[in-house]
Phi, psi and omega in degrees: 000131181282135175258140181251152177290150173261128183258132176246135173243159182305328182284340176253007172218068187291156174284148176224155179287123180267317171206167184303123179089002182225123177243146186218152172234126179252140172230127184243137168255190177291336189236349182209167178233136174246133176233142177244127186244145167235117179249136171281154178304146178067021176274128179266137172256113186299155178298137180198172175211156178207160183282003184270142167287141184226137169243127179246133179232126176271119177279314176208150177106184178234126183229129178263116182252132175248120179237121182047049177072001177263127180270127180237125178264116179259146179221182180319123176088349180289149174221151179216145174257125178253117183290159177305142175068007176286131177285127182213158179206176180198172177210129174283117178281320176236181171299135185230143170239120187222159177233136172239141171240132181238139173225131356286186183306143176273089180300329180291348179256002179291000000 
């Protein structure tokens, strides 16, 4: 039996405010979560950790990511892999458009 792709468009996966200055759109498969972020300048992402492997890709903007006390400055086109359970936080230096991929699925974001 052939399986078909599920197509998401912005109108059936709208952005929502996640925290002040940060809007997000989540798309979940059976095994992973993709999130698309829009951050306003000077928006802080609080320190946190989770058991998921995460890949973050900056589409546009400058974002300062702190992972296990190391500060990493990400810019247009930068990507970083954040290992499971790593303590991390961030700050949008400019307006940012970013993508995160999480494995396994982020049930807490459904």
